[in-house]
N, C-alpha and C positions, 0 to 999 in steps of 0.2 A: 503494500500501502505506500509505502514510500517515497515510492519512485516520482506516485501521481504532484509531487510537489516539483519536482525537478522539472525544470523551466529555463533547463540550454543555458543557464553559471556567465554566459557571455553581456555586455553590456552597451542597453538599449543607452543610444544617445539621440538623448531628443526626436523623436519618433514615437507609435504607438510601441504601447508596453500590454505584449500580452502574456494570461497567466491562467491558469486552469484550478476553478474551483468545484470542488462534490457537494454533493446536497448531502447530510448528514443527516444516518438514521435517528439520530433522537439527538434532534434541534437542542435540547436541553440539555446532552453531554460535553455543547461541543466550553469553548474553554480558548483564549484569548491567550501567545503567548507573546514578544518583543522584547528582543536580543539589542540592547541602543549600544556594542560592543560589533554588532556584526551589521545595523542596521538591517536588522530581519524582522519580517511580521510573517510567526508563525499561527495558522489555524490550524485547531486540533478537535479529533474526535475520538476519547481514548489514545493510542495508540495510531491515530491512522492520525493523516493530514490532510485537512481539506482545500489547504490552500496556504502557499508560501507565496512570499513575498517582500522586493525589496521597497524601504522608509527611509524619511527625510525622519529627524528625531531632533529637539529642543539647541541651540547654541550653547557654550559652556557658563555662558553667567544669567541665561533662559531653558534650563535645562525642563527635558521632557521629566515627570512625578516620577518615583521607584513607588517601587510594594503592589501592593495586590488590589485590584479593585472590580467594578462592576459597571458594566456598559447601562446606562440609567436613562439614558437621551440621546432618541435618534431623526435626523431629519434631512429628508433627500435634498433640499436646499435652499444648503443655509447661507448669510450672508454675517465674516463677522459686524460686530458694532464698536472695534478701535480702529482698526485697519480700511480702505478702502478708496472712495473714490467725490471727489467732487464736480459734481454735474452744472454748467451753466449755460445754457444750451449749447453751443454744437460742442464745446470744448467740454475734454474729462483732463480731470488729475490727480494724482494718485495721494492721498493725505491721510493723517488722521481725524480721527470721530470729531476730539474739539476743535480744528484749524482746520476744517469742512466751512467752505463760503459756498452755497447755492441752494443743493442736493444736495446728501449726502448717501453712496451704496457701498455698502461694507460688501468689503473684500468674498467674491466665492468662495466656500468652503461646503464643494461637493458632499452626500453621502456619508454627513457628519455623526458619529455616533461619542459621544461624550462619554469622559466617565471619569473627571473628574472637573469640580467647577474650574469654567473657563479652560479646559485641557480636550481635545477631543480625534477621534482618530479625518481626516477628510481627502479627498480629490485635492489633490495639487503635485508640484513641481518637484521631484526629487533630485537631490543631487550627493553623488560621495560625502561629502563631508557636513554634522552638524548644519542646522541650517533656518531654521524655526523658533516660534519664538515661547516653544516646550511641545504645541502641537507635534501630532506624527501624520505628515501626509501619505497619502499613494497614491501614483500615476495610476493614471486614465481608469480606463475598467480596474484594476485594481482594488478602487475602495470600492466604483459599483458592484464587485462581486465578494466586497467586506460588507459592509451595505448589509449584502439580501443572506449574510451568512450565524451574524452575530442579532442579537436578538438583547429584551430589554430585560436584564440579568444574569448577563454572559462576564465570566469571571474576566480579568484583563491579568496580568504580571508581568511586570515589569519591571528587564532586572538587567546586568551588566553583559552577564549573559547567562543559556536559555541550554539542554542540557538535549539539543537538537542542530544546537551552530555545527558539532563533529558531523551531525547525521542528513540531515534537509542540507545545511546553509549553505555548505556547498555548489549546491545543485541551483541556486538563488539566479535565477536572473540580478545584473544589478543595474542601474539604472544612469545617469549624468546627463544632469539636464542644468551641468551648470553654463554649457556653449548658448542654450536659448534665451535666442528671445523675446524679453517680455511680451503679453500676452498686448494686443488694442486694446488695450480703454476702454473706446466705445467698444465692441466688445466683452468687456467684462463686465461693462455696468447690463448689460440682458441676461435674457434668461437659455442664450447660445451657450455662458462662458463657461454650462456644469455638463460636461461630459461628456452621453452616455455609451454604454457599452454599443457594442457593433452586432453582439452574439447572444446567447442565451446564456445566461448568468450563470447554472447550475448545471450540470451535467450527471 
């Protein structure tokens, strides 16, 4: 069953990121493991790997929380209350909520799964080094598939390492969006910013 999580081990730069996710036999048995050192997410059902994907984690000065949590809020089309864009006519400028003139539109954080106040898993660019303000970002369809696998109450363990780092970790396809240009801000303030999966979510 572990081979089901193999996604190639190579690096996806800038383009689409494809991962395979499997339907759980017992959704109540699903648990999420996050390895901060490997920047990997493992969605497990017992010893069965349902999905494994690369992720972005918090910067050293804004770290991702460590410990045991549960998913307690899910929102498919969430937007940030702190970071986003000021929209004035045809002009769209990146800003923070407190400094926004005109109409403020929060930065898209699609497929939001909150596990601690202000911290969640969500869709976004994934970099090879820590990059976020503490949230855990998944690339493209990986976020939608993760959203489909977890539910309110799904346990989450976030630690420096996970046992799966040795067995599943080397097979996880890496992501490097570090040279990907910033998305068009005019697109980011519309629903087009929420990237939908191209095919079925779970196999």
